[in-house]
N, C-alpha and C positions, 0 to 999 in steps of 0.2 A: 504494500500500500504506500503510495507516495503522497506526501503532503506538500501543498503549495506554500512557499514562503512569502512573506510580505513583499520583498523586492520582485519576485516573480509575478505576484498579483498586480503590482504596480506596472510592471512591464506589459502584462496582458492588457491592462487598461490603456496604456499608451499606444499599443499596437491597434486596438480597436478604435481609439480616438483618431489615430493617423489614417486608418482605412476609411472611416466615416468622413474625415476631412478631405481626403483625396477624391472620394466619390462626389462629395459636395462641389468641389472645384470643377470636376469634369462635367457634372450636370449643369452648372452655372455657365461654363464656357460654351457648351453645346446649345444651351438655350439662347444665348446671345448670338451665336453663330447662325442659328436658324432664323432669328429675327432679322439679321442684316444681310443674309444671303439673297434675299429677294430683289435687292436693288439692281443688280446687273441684268436680270432677266425680266423685270417688271415691265419695262418698255415693250418688249416683244410680246409679253402676255396680253397687255392692254391692246396692242396693235392687232393681235390675233382674235380678240373678242369682237372686233369691228364695231366698237361703241363710239369711237372718236370719228367725227366727220372729216376732220383735217388732221394731218400728222402733227401739227402744232398743238392740238388738244390732248394728245396722249399723256403729256406730263400732268395736265389737270386731273385726268382720271386716275393716273398712277398715284397722285397725292392722296386721293380718297382711299385707295386700297392700303397704302402705307400707313396712313393716320388712323384707320379703323382699328388697328391693333392697340394703339395707345388710348383710344377712346374706351375700348373695352377694359383695358388695364386700369385706367383712371376711375372707372365706375365701380370696380370690384376690389381694389387693393385693400381698402380698410376692412371690408368683409373678410377677406382671406387672412388678414392679420388677426382679427378676432377669432376666427375659426382655428388658427394655429395656436393661439393662446388657450383655447378651450380644449382642443382635441390632440394637440401636440404638433410639433414641426414635421416629423417624418411623414405622417399620412398626407399632409398638405403638399409637401415636396413631391411625394409620389403622384398625387393628382396633377400637379404642375408638369411633372416629367412626362406622364402619359398624354397630357393635353398637347404638349409640344410635338410628340410623335404623331398623334392622331390628326390634329388640325393642320400640321404642316404637310402631311400626306394628302389630306383632303384639299388643301390649297393647291398643291401641285396638280391635282386632278380636276381643278375647277374648269368649267367649260363656259362660264359667263362672268361678266363683270360683277353682277349682284351676288353670285355664289362666292366669288373671290372676296368681296367685301365682307360678306356674312361670316365666312370661315375665319378671316383675319380678326374680325371683331370677337368671335367666340374664342379664338386663340388668346387674345388679350384678356378676355374675361376669365379664362381658366388657367392662364399662365401666371400663377401666384408665386413665382419663384423669387422675385427680386427682394422683397422685404423679408420673406420667411427665411431665405438662405442666409441673409445677413444676420438675422437674429440667431439662427442655428449655429452659424460659424462662431459666434461669440460664446456659445454654450458648449461646444465640443472641444474647446481648447482650454487650458488652464488660464486663470485670470491674468497672469503675467504676459500672456501672448495675445490678448484680445486685439490690440492695435495691429500687430503683425498679421493676425488671422484675417481681419477685415481688409487689410491692404492686399493680401494674397487673393482673397475672393474678388475684390475689385479688379485686380490685375487679370484674373482668369476671365472675367466678363469682357475686359478690354481686348484680350487675345481673341475671344470668340467674335467680337465685333470687327476685328481686323481680318480674321481668316474667312469669315462669312462671305463678304463680297468677292473674295478671290475664288472661293469654291463655287459661288453662284455664277460668276463669269465663266468659269471653266465648264460648268454644266448647262449654261444657257444655249438654247437651240441645238439640242443634241442630234437631231435628225440631220440638220445641215452640216454640223461639224464632224459627226461620226456616222456617216451613212452606212458603213459596213457593220456597225453594231446596232443602230436603231433604225427600224423600218418606218417609212412614211405612213404605213397603215397601222402602226402601233399606237398605243396611248400617247407616246411622245411625239407623234406626228400630227396631232390635232392642232 
């Protein structure tokens, strides 16, 4: 029979703490990446929806799609904060993570302007990660590292915001860029 000593228990706590923190940073950067990746291909998406009568109007409609996310976030951020205080940070972070996966996939499959706006709005409503992750980041590290923890979390968000447009640009118009991989008759060719 083995007994766990106090230093080993402390090490186990630090390992769990480090793992949770690493996951937190990854989720936050991916969330930011998915938010910013739409800008390189949004022009093409709006153009393909055929809603703009003139090419000069595409930016006008793209602004609505891009801002619908922040409108949703602004309307629900306080609610998500209260829910996180009541039910815990982890369940709310899981909801936010799954919303990023689901609504970004649906956004990519949008076939009309109004569907795209609706999906981005819902993504903003359910993407509760910004405030909750910052609160959780200060809870999973010891008090002496709170400032560093929040700095690293903010940096991970910044990295996601930087990488997002690069990936979005790389993946924009896949049928035209990569005709050997993506067929014109596939979902990517619409």
